[in-house]
C-alpha positions as CSV (number, residue, x, y, z in Angstrom):
1,M,124.7,104.4,-19.5
2,Q,125.8,105.3,-16.0
3,Q,129.2,103.7,-16.5
4,L,129.7,105.8,-19.6
5,E,128.9,109.0,-17.7
6,I,131.3,108.1,-15.0
7,A,134.0,107.3,-17.6
8,Y,133.3,110.6,-19.3
9,S,133.6,112.5,-16.1
10,E,136.9,110.9,-15.3
11,V,138.2,111.7,-18.8
12,V,137.1,115.4,-18.4
13,A,138.7,115.6,-14.9
14,Y,142.0,114.1,-16.2
15,A,142.0,116.5,-19.1
16,Q,141.4,119.5,-16.8
17,D,144.2,118.3,-14.4
18,L,146.6,117.8,-17.4
19,E,145.7,121.3,-18.6
20,N,146.4,122.8,-15.2
21,Q,149.8,121.0,-15.1
22,V,150.7,122.2,-18.5
23,R,149.7,125.8,-17.6
24,K,151.8,125.7,-14.4
25,Q,154.7,124.2,-16.3
26,R,154.5,127.0,-18.8
27,Q,154.4,129.6,-16.0
28,A,157.5,128.0,-14.5
29,D,159.3,128.0,-17.8
30,A,158.4,131.7,-18.3
31,E,159.8,132.5,-14.9
32,L,163.1,130.6,-15.6
33,E,163.4,132.3,-18.9
34,R,162.9,135.7,-17.3
35,R,165.4,135.0,-14.6
36,T,168.0,133.9,-17.2
37,A,167.3,137.0,-19.2
38,N,167.8,139.2,-16.2
39,L,171.1,137.5,-15.3
40,A,172.2,138.0,-18.9
41,L,171.3,141.7,-18.8
42,V,173.1,142.2,-15.5
43,S,176.1,140.3,-16.8
44,G,176.2,142.5,-19.9
45,I,176.0,145.7,-18.0
46,G,178.6,144.4,-15.5
47,R,181.1,143.6,-18.3
48,R,180.6,147.1,-19.7
49,I,181.2,149.0,-16.5
50,T,184.0,147.0,-14.9
51,T,186.6,148.5,-17.3
52,I,185.6,152.1,-16.9
53,L,188.0,154.1,-14.6
54,N,186.4,157.5,-14.9
55,V,183.8,158.0,-12.2
56,D,181.4,160.3,-14.1
57,H,181.6,158.1,-17.2
58,L,181.0,155.0,-15.1
59,L,177.9,156.4,-13.5
60,N,176.4,157.9,-16.7
61,T,177.1,154.6,-18.6
62,T,175.4,152.6,-15.8
63,V,172.1,154.7,-15.7
64,H,171.9,154.7,-19.5
65,L,172.4,150.9,-19.8
66,I,169.8,150.1,-17.1
67,L,167.3,152.4,-18.8
68,E,168.1,150.9,-22.2
69,M,168.3,147.2,-21.3
70,F,165.5,147.0,-18.7
71,G,163.2,149.5,-20.3
72,Y,162.4,151.6,-17.3
73,D,161.4,155.3,-17.4
74,H,163.8,157.0,-15.0
75,V,167.1,155.9,-13.5
76,A,169.3,158.0,-11.2
77,I,172.3,157.4,-9.0
78,Y,172.9,159.4,-5.8
79,L,176.2,159.3,-3.9
80,L,176.8,160.1,-0.3
81,K,179.3,162.9,0.5
82,G,179.6,162.7,4.3
83,E,176.1,163.4,5.6
84,K,174.9,165.0,2.3
85,I,173.5,163.2,-0.7
86,R,174.4,164.3,-4.3
87,L,172.7,163.5,-7.6
88,E,175.6,162.2,-9.8
89,A,173.9,160.7,-12.9
90,V,170.4,160.5,-14.3
91,S,168.7,159.2,-17.5
92,G,165.2,158.9,-18.7
93,A,162.0,161.0,-18.7
94,Y,163.0,163.4,-15.9
95,A,166.6,164.0,-16.9
96,N,166.0,167.4,-18.4
97,Y,164.3,168.6,-15.2
98,L,167.1,167.7,-12.8
99,S,170.5,169.2,-12.1
100,I,173.6,167.2,-11.2
101,G,175.0,168.3,-7.9
102,P,174.1,168.5,-4.1
103,T,170.5,167.8,-3.1
104,P,169.8,169.9,0.0
105,S,166.5,168.2,0.7
106,L,164.9,165.2,-0.9
107,E,161.1,165.4,-1.4
108,D,161.1,161.6,-2.1
109,K,161.7,160.2,1.4
110,I,162.1,156.8,0.0
111,I,165.6,157.6,-1.3
112,A,166.5,159.3,2.0
113,D,165.4,156.3,4.0
114,V,167.3,153.8,1.8
115,A,170.4,155.9,2.1
116,T,170.1,156.0,5.9
117,L,168.9,152.5,6.6
118,A,171.0,150.8,3.8
119,Q,168.0,148.5,3.0
120,P,166.4,148.1,-0.5
121,L,162.8,149.2,-0.9
122,V,160.3,148.1,-3.6
123,V,157.2,150.1,-4.1
124,N,155.0,148.6,-6.9
125,D,152.2,151.2,-6.4
126,V,153.5,154.6,-5.2
127,R,149.9,155.8,-4.6
128,L,149.9,153.5,-1.5
129,E,153.3,154.8,-0.3
130,P,153.1,158.1,1.8
131,R,156.9,158.7,1.6
132,F,156.8,158.9,-2.2
133,A,157.0,162.3,-3.9
134,P,157.3,162.8,-7.7
135,V,160.7,163.8,-9.0
136,V,159.0,166.5,-11.1
137,P,155.8,167.6,-9.4
138,E,154.3,168.9,-12.6
139,K,154.8,165.4,-14.2
140,P,153.6,162.8,-11.7
141,N,153.8,159.9,-14.1
142,T,155.7,157.4,-11.8
143,R,153.6,154.4,-10.7
144,A,156.4,152.1,-9.3
145,E,159.8,152.8,-7.7
146,L,162.7,150.6,-6.8
147,C,165.4,152.0,-4.5
148,L,168.6,150.1,-3.8
149,P,171.6,151.0,-1.6
150,I,175.0,150.8,-3.3
151,M,177.1,149.0,-0.7
152,L,180.8,148.3,-0.5
153,G,181.1,145.9,2.5
154,P,179.4,147.7,5.4
155,T,179.8,151.1,3.8
156,T,176.9,152.8,1.9
157,L,178.3,154.6,-1.2
158,G,175.0,155.8,-2.5
159,V,171.6,154.9,-3.9
160,L,170.3,153.5,-7.2
161,D,166.8,154.9,-7.9
162,I,164.7,153.3,-10.7
163,Q,161.1,154.4,-11.6
164,S,158.5,153.1,-14.0
165,F,155.3,154.6,-15.3
166,H,153.6,151.2,-14.8
167,S,152.5,149.6,-11.5
168,N,153.9,146.3,-10.5
169,A,157.0,146.8,-12.6
170,F,159.5,145.1,-10.2
171,D,159.2,141.4,-9.6
172,R,161.4,139.4,-7.2
173,D,163.8,138.1,-9.9
174,T,164.3,141.6,-11.3
175,V,165.0,143.0,-7.9
176,L,167.6,140.3,-7.2
177,A,169.3,140.9,-10.5
178,L,169.5,144.6,-10.0
179,E,170.8,144.1,-6.4
180,A,173.6,142.0,-7.9
181,L,174.3,144.8,-10.3
182,T,174.7,147.3,-7.4
183,H,177.4,145.1,-5.9
184,Q,179.3,145.1,-9.2
185,L,178.7,148.9,-9.5
186,A,180.1,149.4,-5.9
187,V,183.4,147.6,-6.8
188,A,183.7,149.4,-10.1
189,L,183.1,152.8,-8.4
190,E,185.7,152.1,-5.8
191,N,188.2,151.0,-8.5
192,A,187.5,154.2,-10.5
193,R,187.9,156.4,-7.4
194,L,191.2,154.7,-6.5
195,H,192.4,155.1,-10.0
196,S,191.6,158.8,-10.0
197,A,193.3,159.3,-6.7
198,V,196.4,157.5,-7.8
199,Q,196.5,159.5,-11.0
200,E,196.2,162.8,-9.1
201,E,198.9,161.7,-6.7
202,L,201.1,160.5,-9.6
203,A,200.7,163.9,-11.3
204,E,201.6,165.7,-8.1
205,R,204.7,163.6,-7.7
206,K,205.8,164.1,-11.3
207,E,205.4,167.9,-10.8
208,T,207.5,167.7,-7.6
209,E,210.1,165.7,-9.4
210,R,210.2,168.4,-12.1
211,V,210.6,171.1,-9.6
212,L,213.3,169.2,-7.8
213,H,215.2,168.6,-11.0
214,R,215.1,172.3,-11.7
215,T,216.3,173.1,-8.2
216,L,219.1,170.6,-8.6
217,E,220.3,172.4,-11.7
218,E,220.3,175.7,-10.0
219,L,222.0,174.4,-7.0
220,Q,224.8,172.9,-9.1
221,L,225.8,176.5,-10.1
222,W,226.9,177.3,-6.6
223,A,227.4,173.8,-5.2
224,D,230.4,174.7,-3.1
225,E,228.4,177.3,-1.2
226,K,225.2,175.2,-1.0
227,A,226.5,171.7,-0.8
228,P,224.4,170.7,2.3
229,D,221.2,172.0,0.6
230,L,222.1,170.1,-2.6
231,E,222.6,166.9,-0.7
232,R,219.2,167.2,1.0
233,A,217.4,168.1,-2.3
234,N,219.1,165.1,-3.9
235,Q,217.8,162.8,-1.1
236,V,214.3,164.1,-1.5
237,L,214.5,163.6,-5.2
238,Q,215.6,160.1,-4.9
239,Q,212.8,159.3,-2.4
240,Q,210.3,160.9,-4.8
241,I,211.6,158.8,-7.7
242,I,211.4,155.6,-5.6
243,E,207.8,156.5,-4.5
244,R,206.8,157.3,-8.1
245,R,208.1,154.0,-9.3
246,R,206.2,152.2,-6.5
247,V,202.9,153.9,-7.5
248,E,203.6,153.1,-11.2
249,S,204.2,149.5,-10.3
250,E,200.9,149.4,-8.4
251,L,199.1,150.9,-11.3
252,K,200.6,148.4,-13.7
253,N,199.7,145.5,-11.4
254,R,196.1,146.7,-11.0
255,A,195.7,147.1,-14.7
256,F,197.1,143.6,-15.3
257,Q,194.7,142.1,-12.7
258,Q,191.7,144.0,-14.2
259,A,192.7,142.7,-17.7
260,V,192.8,139.1,-16.2
261,V,189.3,139.6,-14.7
262,A,187.9,140.9,-18.0
263,K,189.4,138.0,-19.9
264,F,188.1,135.4,-17.4
265,G,184.7,137.1,-17.6
266,Q,184.7,136.4,-21.4
267,R,185.7,132.9,-20.7
268,V,182.7,132.5,-18.4
269,L,180.4,133.5,-21.2
270,E,181.6,130.7,-23.5
271,G,179.5,128.1,-21.6
272,I,182.3,125.7,-20.8
273,P,181.6,122.9,-18.2
274,L,181.7,124.0,-14.6
275,H,184.5,121.6,-13.6
276,V,186.7,123.0,-16.4
277,L,185.9,126.6,-15.4
278,L,186.8,125.9,-11.8
279,D,190.1,124.3,-12.8
280,E,191.0,127.3,-15.0
281,A,190.0,129.7,-12.2
282,V,192.4,128.3,-9.6
283,A,195.2,128.1,-12.0
284,L,194.7,131.6,-13.2
285,V,194.4,133.0,-9.7
286,A,197.6,131.2,-8.5
287,E,199.6,132.5,-11.5
288,T,198.3,136.1,-11.3
289,L,198.8,136.5,-7.5
290,H,202.1,134.5,-7.5
291,V,201.0,132.0,-4.8
292,E,201.8,128.3,-4.4
293,Y,198.3,127.2,-3.6
294,C,194.8,128.0,-4.7
295,Q,191.6,126.2,-3.9
296,I,187.8,126.3,-4.4
297,L,185.7,124.6,-1.8
298,E,182.0,123.8,-2.5
299,L,179.4,123.9,0.2
300,L,177.7,120.5,-0.2
301,A,173.9,120.9,-0.7
302,N,173.0,117.4,0.7
303,V,175.3,117.4,3.7
304,D,175.0,119.9,6.6
305,D,178.0,122.2,7.2
306,V,180.5,120.4,5.0
307,L,182.9,122.0,2.4
308,L,184.5,119.8,-0.3
309,L,187.8,120.7,-1.9
310,R,186.4,120.8,-5.5
311,A,189.3,122.3,-7.4
312,G,192.9,123.4,-6.6
313,V,196.5,123.8,-7.7
314,G,199.7,123.0,-5.7
315,W,198.1,120.5,-3.3
316,Q,199.3,117.0,-2.7
317,K,197.9,114.4,-5.1
318,G,194.6,112.9,-4.0
319,L,193.4,115.9,-1.9
320,V,191.4,117.6,-4.6
321,G,188.0,116.0,-4.9
322,S,188.2,114.1,-1.6
323,T,189.1,116.5,1.2
324,T,186.3,117.8,3.3
325,I,186.3,120.4,6.1
326,S,183.7,121.8,8.5
327,A,181.7,124.8,7.2
328,D,181.3,126.3,10.6
329,A,183.3,129.2,12.1
330,K,186.0,126.8,13.4
331,S,187.8,126.8,10.0
332,Q,189.0,129.7,7.8
333,M,186.7,128.7,4.9
334,G,183.7,128.2,7.2
335,Y,184.5,131.5,8.9
336,T,184.6,133.2,5.4
337,L,181.1,131.8,4.6
338,L,179.7,133.1,7.9
339,S,181.4,136.5,7.8
340,S,180.4,137.2,4.1
341,E,183.5,139.3,3.6
342,P,187.2,138.7,2.6
343,V,189.3,137.0,5.3
344,I,193.0,137.7,5.5
345,V,195.5,135.5,7.5
346,K,198.8,137.4,7.9
347,E,200.5,134.6,10.0
348,T,199.1,131.1,10.4
349,S,201.0,130.4,13.6
350,T,199.4,133.4,15.4
351,E,195.8,133.0,14.0
352,T,193.2,133.0,16.8
353,R,189.8,133.6,15.0
354,F,189.6,130.0,13.9
355,N,191.5,126.7,13.7
356,V,193.9,126.2,10.8
357,S,193.0,123.0,8.9
358,Q,195.5,120.2,9.1
359,Y,196.1,120.0,5.3
360,I,196.9,123.7,5.3
361,R,199.5,123.1,8.1
362,D,200.9,120.1,6.2
363,H,201.7,122.4,3.3
364,N,203.6,124.9,5.5
365,V,201.2,127.7,4.7
366,V,202.1,131.1,6.3
367,S,199.7,133.7,4.8
368,S,196.2,133.2,3.3
369,M,193.3,135.1,1.8
370,S,189.7,133.8,1.1
371,V,186.5,135.2,-0.3
372,I,183.0,133.8,-0.6
373,I,181.6,132.6,-4.0
374,D,178.0,133.7,-3.5
375,G,174.7,132.4,-5.0
376,E,171.2,133.5,-5.4
377,D,169.7,131.2,-2.7
378,W,172.8,130.0,-0.9
379,P,176.6,130.4,-1.3
380,F,178.4,128.0,-3.7
381,G,181.5,128.0,-1.6
382,V,184.8,129.7,-1.0
383,L,187.8,130.8,-3.1
384,G,191.1,130.8,-1.3
385,V,194.8,131.5,-1.9
386,H,197.8,130.4,0.3
387,T,201.5,131.0,0.3
388,T,204.4,129.5,2.3
389,H,206.0,132.9,3.0
390,H,204.8,136.0,4.9
391,R,202.8,138.2,2.6
392,V,200.6,141.3,3.1
393,F,197.8,141.0,0.6
394,T,196.9,144.5,-0.9
395,N,193.4,145.9,-1.5
396,D,194.0,145.3,-5.2
397,D,194.7,141.6,-4.5
398,I,191.5,141.4,-2.4
399,N,189.4,143.1,-5.2
400,F,190.9,140.8,-7.8
401,L,190.1,137.6,-5.9
402,Q,186.6,138.9,-5.2
403,A,186.0,139.8,-8.8
404,I,187.0,136.3,-9.9
405,A,184.7,134.8,-7.3
406,N,181.9,137.1,-8.5
407,N,182.4,135.9,-12.1
408,L,182.3,132.3,-10.9
409,A,179.1,133.0,-9.0
410,Q,177.4,134.4,-12.1
411,A,178.6,131.4,-14.2
412,I,177.3,129.0,-11.5
413,E,173.9,130.7,-11.3
414,R,173.6,130.7,-15.1
415,I,174.5,127.0,-15.2
416,R,171.9,126.2,-12.5
417,A,169.3,128.2,-14.3
418,E,170.0,126.4,-17.6
419,A,169.9,123.1,-15.8
420,A,166.6,123.9,-14.2
421,L,165.2,125.1,-17.6
422,R,166.3,121.8,-19.2
423,E,164.7,119.8,-16.4
424,S,161.5,121.8,-16.8
425,E,161.5,121.3,-20.6
426,E,162.0,117.5,-20.0
427,K,159.1,117.4,-17.6
428,Y,157.0,119.4,-20.1
429,R,157.8,117.0,-22.9
430,T,157.0,114.0,-20.6
431,L,153.6,115.6,-19.8
432,I,152.8,116.1,-23.5
433,E,153.9,112.6,-24.4
434,K,151.7,111.2,-21.7
435,S,148.7,113.2,-22.8
436,S,149.0,112.2,-26.5
């Protein structure tokens, strides 16, 4: 009888342990599904906003999409204008109570602190946060607030403020996903601002050209008397025409690069294998930027400070898949990882920040550019381009390369999340099979 009781107790303990394992597995699966869903939402919003070149339309679209897709109650974007902060876009429950324009003083010190310190702040219970003040005092419905700086490199462009009528509305995965979205928003905002500035400059130049043409016609009526003035006007006109053509060429090149990024972003969503995606990326970048060499180096997870040449075009046969370099600051690619910002090499022979890798020298590289391929927990690696002649890479070139790297980072994170989910499901099935 005693043996039966012992056996029964062991069976009960085993069943309880199995139940705990199943419960934990379900929780892990739910977390992975939520993370994947957040990444999908951010990717969807990112695709929508990257092609918008009007600043007001971009900001309004962003707040509406966040409100719609994430289901929060209030979303607002503030931009910095010197030392002043200005409300630029708002959507949700408080939209009818707020006016777009300068904000002389912010009652909500959370937004002011995030703008000043350039650090995100999560408040899952505003009743415990003394800096919080309701957007609309007569409607104090907010229970949780997430405030994120909108950063372009070291520069704070503004603040994304999100509020919910429910406490504990912002978990870690959601915060990380929305932080990734602010990075995309910063790049899109800068592109829109640059586009607007170029359009204004182009309009001014066209007006100048029109005036100069009219002046030229008038001067031709009395050319003998005003020949010197005519010559000077003609020179100015020619210079204006040359400058206008240069601006138009830059606009066309930027539009082409943006179209390439958008097309590659669609390709990323097709779920193709990672090695195929990496090969397509290096070929596409080399063709678009007109460089001889392009490479993707992966930071190996199981080896300290080592980068592997994972994909590339133009390199000698046998280098791709076997070449490794140090991931410390002694190499350009390691320096890129540590600096977390684009690295430009104007002239290899005069570079002093780091050593130029031997295989780079062997290919007679003169100018280079490299950006980080980021990841949620650690960087995936570096995307670099190289050319055998002197070249000054433009801001458009840098933004294009970073946009491709960002698309790769999103694809890699999704692939990792899907792999983790499959592994989790396999473990779950194994547990169920063992228990049956």
